[in-house]
N, C-alpha and C positions, 0 to 999 in steps of 0.2 A: 222594275224592282228586282234586285239580285236575290236569287234563291239561297237559302242557308246551305252550308256545306254538308255533304254526306257524313254521317257520324262514324267515320272509320275507326277512330281511337276507342270509343266506347265498345263497339262491336269486337274489335281486336282484343281488348282487355277481357271481355266476356269469354271469347273463344279460348284464349290462353289460360284463363282461370279454370274453365271446364277441362281443358287438357291436363292441367296440373292436378286437379282433383281426381281425374281418371287414373293418373299415375299413383295416387295414394290408395286406390283399391287394392285389396290383397292380391299378391304380395306387394307391399308398399315400396315404391322407389322414391325415397324421400329427397335425395339430392336433385335429380332432374325436376321433380315437382316443385321444389323450393325455387329453383332458377326460373321456371315458368311463372310462378307466382310473383317473383320479383319484377319480371318484365311486365306482367299484367298490372302490378301495382304502380309501376312507373307510368304506364299509359293511362291508368286511372287518375293519378294525380295530375298528369298533363291535361286530361279531359276536364278535371275539376277546375283548374285554374283558367282554362279557356272558356269556361261556362258551358261546356257541352254535356256534362253529366254531373249531377249532384243529388243529394238526398232531399226529399221533400221537407218543407218547413212545417212546423206545427200550426194548427188553426189559431186565429187571433184570440187574445184574451177577451172575456166578456166584461162589459162594464160592471162595476160593483153595484150590488143591490143594497138597499137600506137594510142595515143589520137589525134584526128583531131582538128584542130583549129576552133574557133568559127567564123562564118561568120558575120562580123560586119555590113555590109550594111543591110541585112534583119532584123537583130536585132534592129538597130536604126530606120529602117522604120516601124517596128511593133509598136513602142512606141506611136507615134502620132495617128496611126490608132486606137489603143486600147483606147487611151485617148478620141478620138472623139466618139467612140462607148459607152464608159462609160457615156459621157455627154448625148448622144441620148437615152440611156436607162432610162432617168429620168422620163418618163411618164408611166413606168411600162407596156410597150407594146413592143413586137417584131415587127419590121417593116423591109421592104426590105432594107432600108437605114442603120439602125443600125446593122442589121445582116451582111450586106456587109462589113462594117468596122470591125466588130468583127471577122468574119471568115477570112478576109484578114489579120488581125493582128495575129490571131492564126497560120495561114499557114506560115507567115513570121517568127514568133517566132520559130516554129518547124524547119523551114528551116535553121535558124541560128545555131541550135545545133545538128541537126540530123546527125548521123554518117553514111556515105555511106559504104556499105560492100565492103571490098577490095577483089579482086580476089585472090583465093588461088594459091600458087605456086605448090601445090601438088594435083591439081584437077584430076578428072577422077574416074570412078567407077571400071574398071577392070585394072589390072596391065599391063604394056607394056611388049612386048615380050623380050625386051633387059634386063628386070629386073631379068630374071631367066636364069639358066644354061641350062635348057632343057624344052621340051614341056610338060613333065609330071608334072613339078612344076607349069606350067601355068594352066594346067587342074585342078590340085588340088586347086589352088587359086580360079579359076572360080567356082568350086563346092562349096567351102566355101561361096563365095559371094551369090550363088543361095540359099544355106541353110539359110543364114541370111535373105535373102529376103523373103523366105517362112515363117520364124518365125515372121517377121514383119507383113506379111499378116494375119497370125493367130491372132496376137495381135490386129490388126484393127478389125477383126471379133469379138473379145471379147468386144471391145469398142462399136461396133454397137449393139451387143446383150444387153449390159447394157443400152444403150440409148433407145432401144426398150422397156425394162422394165419400164424405166422412162416415156416414152411416154404413156404407158398404165396407170400408176398411175396418171399422170398429166391430162390426157384428157378423160379417160373412164367416161362416164355418166356426162360429164361436164355440159350438159344442165339441169341436174336434181340435181346435188350435187355441191354446195348448191342450194336449190330449189327456194328460194324467196329472193328478195332484201330487205334491210332495209334502214333506213334514210340516212346513209352515202352514199349509192349508189345513192339516189336521188340527194344529193349534188354534187357528182362526175359527174353525167350525166348533171346536170345544168351547171357545169363548162365547159364541153365539148360542150354543146349547145352554150354557150357564145362565144366560139371560132368561131363557124359557123356564128355568128352574127357580126364578126369582132373584138371581144374583145380578141386579141392575147396577153394575159397577160404573164408577166414573173413570177409573184407570184399572186396566186388567193386568195384574202382575205376572201372569204366566209367561214363561219363556222370555225373561228379562224385561217384561213390561211393554204394554201397548196402550195407545189412546183409544177412545171408545167409538168414534163415528162409524167406522166400517161395520162394526158388529151390529149396531142398531139398524143401520141401513140395509145390511144383508137380511136381517130378520124381517124387515118390512117387505123387501122384494120377494123373499121366499113365500110370504103370505099372499102377495099380489099375484105372482106368476105361478103359484102352486108348485114350486120346484123343490120345496123342503130344504133341510139343512144339508146342502150338497155342494160339490165343487162347481156345478153350473150356477148356483145362486151366487157364489162368490164372483164368478166371472161376469155374470150379467150386471152385478152391482158395480164392479170397477170399470167395466166398459161404458156404462152410463155415466159414471163420474168423469171419465176421460172425454166423453162426448160433451158433457155440460161445460167443460172448460172452453170449448171453441168459441161460443158467442162472446165471452169476455176477452178472448184474444183479439177478436174482431174489434170490439169496443176500445180496447187499449191501443191497438194499432191506429184506429181512427183518431183517438185522442192525441197520440204522439205525433201523428202526421196527417193522414187523411183516410177516407173510407176505402179507397182502393188499396192502400197499404194494409188496412185491417182485413180486407177480403183476401188479399194474397197471402197474408200471414195465416189466416184461418184455413185457406185452401191447402197450403203445404203442410201445416200441422195436422190436418185431417188425414192426409195420405202417408205421412212419414212413418217409417218403421219404428223409430224410437218411441214416440208417444203411443203408438198402437200396441207395441209389445207390453209396455208397463201398464196399459189399460186393460189388456186381455188376461193377464196372468192371475188375476183374482186376489191380489194382495193390496196393501194400502197405498201403493206407489202413486196412483194418479191424484190422490188427495193433496199432494204437494203443489203441483201446478194449478189444480182446481181452485185453490184459495189464493195463490199468488196473483193470478190474473185479475180477479175482481178487486182484491185489496189495493192493487196499484192502479187499476183503472179509476176507481173512485178517488184515490189520492191525487193522481195527476189531473183528473177532471176538477178536483177541488182547487188545485193550484191555479187553474185557468178561470174558473167561475167564482172562486172565493165564497162558496156556499158551505155553511156548516153541515148541511145534510150529507154532502159527499164525504167529509171527514168522519162523520158518524158511521156511515156505511163502510168506509174503509176499515175503521176500527172493528166493526162487527165481523167482517170477513177475516181480519187478522186474528181476532179472538177465536173464531170457530176453526180457523186453520190450525191452531195450537191443539185442538182436540182431534186432529186428523192423523198426521204421519210425523214421526219424530223429527226428520230433517227440517220440517217447517220452523223449528225453533230458531233457525238462523235468520228468519225473515224480519223479526223486530230490529235486528242490527241494520238491515238494509233500509228499513223505515227511518231509523235515526240518521243514517248517512244521507238519505234522500232529503230530509229536512235541512241537514247541514249544508248540502249542496245547494238547495233552494235558497237558504239564507245567504250563502256566499254570493250566489248569482244575483240576488236582490240588491246586495250591497255594492258589488263591483259594477253592475250594469245599470244602476239607478232604476231598478225595477219598480214598477208601481205596487207590487205586492210586498209591503214593507215587512221588515224583519220581525218587529213586534207581533204583528198579526200571524206570521208563520208559526211562532212558538205558542201562541194561543191555540191555533188549530192542532198543533202537535199534542198539546195537553188534552184537547178534546178527543182526538183519535185514540190516544193512549188510554184515556179513561174508559172509552167504549170498549176497547180491546180487553182491558183489565176485568170489567164486569162479566164479559163473556167467558173469560179464562177462569173466573172465580172458582168453580168446582175443582179444576185441576190445580189451581194455586193452593187451595186447602190441602189437597193430597201432597203436593210438592213440599209444603212446609212440614207436614206431619210425617212424611216418609221420603226424605230427600234421597236416601240411598237407592230406593227402588225407582224413584222418578228419574234419576240421572244415570241409572245403571247402564242402560243400552248405549247412551252417548259416551259415558266415561269409559266403558270397557274397550272402546276403540281409540280413544284419544290419549290415554295414559301410556307414556313411553319414557324411557330414561333420558334420551337426548333428542327432544322433539324437533328442533329447528332443521337439521339436515333432512329428516324424513318429511317434514312439512313442505320444504321447498321442492323436494323431488316429487311429492304427491301433487303439489300445485302445478308443476310443469306437466306432469302426466294428465292431470285433470283438464288443463287448457288444451291439450292435444286430442282430447276425446272426440271433439266435434269433427275433426278433419283427418285424424290419423289412426287412433286406436281407442276403442271404447271399452277396453278391459277384457276380463276373462270370466265373467259371471255367466255361466251357461244358460241359466233358466230365464234371464230377462234381457238378453242381448244376443246378437250374432257376434261372436267373440272376435277380437283382434281385427276389427275393421272400423272405419269411421262411423260415428253415430249418425252422421248426415249422409245422404246420397250424393251423387256427383253434382247434380244441379244445385241443390240447397247448400252443399258444402262450398261450392265455388261462389255463390251469391253471398254467403256468410262472410267469407274471407274478404271479398271486395267491400262488403258493408263495413267491416271492421276498419279497413283502410280509410274509408270515408269518415268514420267517426273520429279517428285519430287526426285526420287532416282538418276537419271542420271544427270540432271541439265546442259545440254549443251545449246548452244545459242538458237536453235530452240525449245528446251523443255521449256525454260524460256519464249520465245516469245509466244508460243501457250497458256501457262497458262495466261500470261498477256493479250493476245487477248481475251480470253474467258471472263475474268473479265471486261475488258473495254467495250466490245461489248454488255454486258447485262446492262450497266449503264443506257441507256435510259429507260429501264423498272424500274430499281432500283430507279431512280430519280423521280418516281411518289410519291413524299413525301406528297403532299396534298391529294392524293387519294391512300393510301397504299393498299387498297383492289384491285386496278388494277394491282398490282405487285404480282407474275410474270405475264408477258404478252408475249406470244409467238411471237406476231408481233413486239413489240418494242425491243425484244431481238433477233430478227431473224438473225442479222449479226453474232451472236455467232455460228450459226449452221455450218459456214464454218470451223473454227478451231476444233469444236467438232467432226465433222465427219472425219476430217483428223486425229485426235488423235485416234479414234477407228479404222480407216484404218491402221494406224501404228501398233496398238496393234495386230490386226489380222495378219498383214504381219509378225510381229515378231514371232507369234505363228507358222505360216506356215513354216518359216525358221527353227524354233526349231524342228518341226516335221521332216522336210527334212534332218536335220543333225542327229537327234536322232533315226530315224527308219531304216537307211541304204538305200541303193540304191533300193532295191526291193520293200519296202513298202511305200516309201516317197510320190510318186506321188498319189497313190491310197488313202492313208489316208488323205493327205492334201486336195485333191479334195473333198473327202467325207465330211470332217469336214466343209469345205467352203460351200458346197451345203446344208448340214443340217442347219448350222447357217443362211444362206440366206433364206432357205425355212421357217424356224421358224419365222424370222423377217418379211418376205413378207406376210405370212398368218396372223400374228397378225396385221400388219399395214393395210392390206386389210380390216380386220374386224373393226379396229379403224376408218378408213376413210369412207368406204362405208356402214357401218351399224351404229356404235355408234355415229359418228359425224353427220351423216345424220339424225338419229332419234332425237338427241339432238337439232340440228339446227331447225328442223321442229316443235319441241315442243315450241319454243320461238319466231319464226318469223311469222308474220301474212300472211295469204293467199291472198295477193293483186292480185295475178294472177287470182283468181276466180272473184274478183271484175272487173278486166280488161276484163274477158270473158263476164260478164254481160253487161258491157258498150259497148263492141264491138258488141254484139248481138243487143242492142238497136239502135246503129248507130248514134244518134243525139248527138254528143259529147258536143256541146255547151249548151245542155239542161240537163246535168247530174251534180249532186252535191253530195258530201259526207259530212255528218254532223260530225264534229270532236267530239271525246269523249276522256276523260282522259285515258292515257296509252293504246290507241288503235292504229289504223293504221296511218301511215304517208300518208296524202291524196294526196301527189305528186306521190306516187308509182304506183297506177293503171294506170296512164298515160304512164308509161314505157311499159306497156303491150299492149297498143293500138296505140303506135307510136306517142305519143304527149309528148315529154320529157320536155316541158316547161310549162305544165298545172298543176296547183294545183286545184283539184276538191273540196277542202275544202270550206264549207260555214257554218258559225256559226248558231246555232239555232235561235239566235235573228234576223238574216237577211233573214230568209226563206220567209217572206212576200214580200221581194224585187223581188222575182221571178215572182210575179203575172203579172208584166208588159210584161213578155216574152211569146211568143206563145207556146202552147203545141204541141206535147207530151213532157212530162218531166219525169225525173227519179231521185229519191232520194235514197241514200244508208245510212243506219245508223246502229248503233250497236245493235246486238241481243244477248240474253243469254237465250236459250231455257230451260235450266235446273236450272237457278238461276235468278229469276226475279229481284233481287236486282241490278244486273249488266246490265239489259236491259234498253235501252234508252227510257223509257216511255215518258219522256217530249217531245222528238222529235216526237214520234208517235202521241201524243195528238195535238201538234202544226200543224203537217201536216194534220191531219183529220179536224182540224178547218179551215185551209187555203184552202185546196183542198178536200172538202167532197166527190167529185166524184172519188177520187183516189182509187187505189186497192193495198192492202198489199200482199206481198208474202215473205215467209221465205226461204232464201237460206241456206240450211243445209250443213255444212261442217263436215269433220272428221279431228280432234276431234270437238266435238259439240261447244266448246267455240269459234271456228273460224267462226261460222255462223253469218249472217247479214241480216237485213231487207232490202227489196227492195219495194219502194213505187212508183207505176206507175200512172202518171196523163195522161189520154188519151186526144187526140185532140178533141175539141168540134165539 
């Protein structure tokens, strides 16, 4: 029997793509990279049509189960309960009363549609003795069952190892990277503090408005870990949210292709700098992919199994996602387009999942999402300006089309060329993906364009739709691309590159013969993973850390000075243009609701207060033009008995003056 040919074309395409993506590392050499990608794409298409390399196919559809009837009583009972809850949400507060009616309505609605699993007529793990002619056949079947069980156990070990890598990248040095909070963190902690004072809001209007999930989540974790209302509590909360996304990426990859795709997608998402940065920074960013992944896992699973429960669960995650991070508001559009694509596919391909049933499931999913969204819906109708303020402030521009097209182009380039210039949540002006994942992603896109099956079209559509919150920054195009506002796209992006690598491994296994397939496949996977992990480690723990510390003020050092002084009520920080947020030092001394800021013009008002007193103001040891000399002169005039000391920081421009007024 003739052995299959060595897979030269797939390996050559991979090597050329890796070389091309290497050229796009800063400083990007776009033209030679483009030429290499063209050659790699040509080899890829050649390999595809020769049957050497392709993407995996989705698992087969499940046979339809008998549809259970809707339970009318709980459905009818849920309507007035949800109506009462809607009315009671009118004051923008969660209360025990409106939560009771809301949750009772949700439970009754789910109970009306939930399908109860029917007992199998062919249950049992091991075959019965009567099923076989002799004991040897029984023993053989038992051995096969034990072998399958061992394989499953090994697979779970793989999953555990992947999650351990992700734990390392998510939580290693979390207390130091990122090192310091900035103004957005002060706003978040103030919102959490408001909850402790009884302001259990549905929508938090401070600083152009924010949805609620992060604030209640942070308060819970602050109590569990005893970290208080601090920057660390914010970071622990968002790092956990980023980690919780990973199992759903695995499940979605398994649903679209197979479990190896899911494992590879989860592996590279776990170590990639992009999802790790947005998970560590302590802001709401990871809530976007967190809810995208399960919402579409259950939706796609529902298309395959045709079970109502999946569409209910998809709707629940869709509704909760709308309480998370504002860019998630684009996701309902992707849901609609997904159903339209599924309907067209069912019509054109004579699909067994009929179009009428598709729209019934769409109505069910939408209803489930709507009742979860109900509190925010009430607020949006009552306060539309505040609800839409954050999105509208970026999208309104005189001539939007040219800006939109330019932003869309830049948004599509973020993965492989330039991820933007936002210093606190990206390593600026470099690809969002590393060399390995960037190369696999481009090759995967070429496969999707060539093959054009349902999931291929859906993945491309999802990537474009999920970056739109970044693209729609029309009033501030310099803020696009933004890794945070495009974060939902990382879900389909990493599934695409997982499919690409899975297809390559399948090609190697079929093209190298039985003797070499396992060794070579494992070797290539390990080499690609190691290269990706090493680069992402450097991006996250060195480059991002150095960049972040170069732009964020050392408010922790001010907090240490204040803590040593001890008399918090007698400490003031004199604001200066483009200097520290005077609320942030309070986070380091356990006073989340204190703004230490006192304008220079009001320094004399402190005379009526007893000493000792402490004043902090801007210093510039190497550039007197940026030293706050006016504050120094004012303090010397008001408190001639005071003592100056320079708190020197590294770098020098982080230094600040401390003026101590002793007790008389």
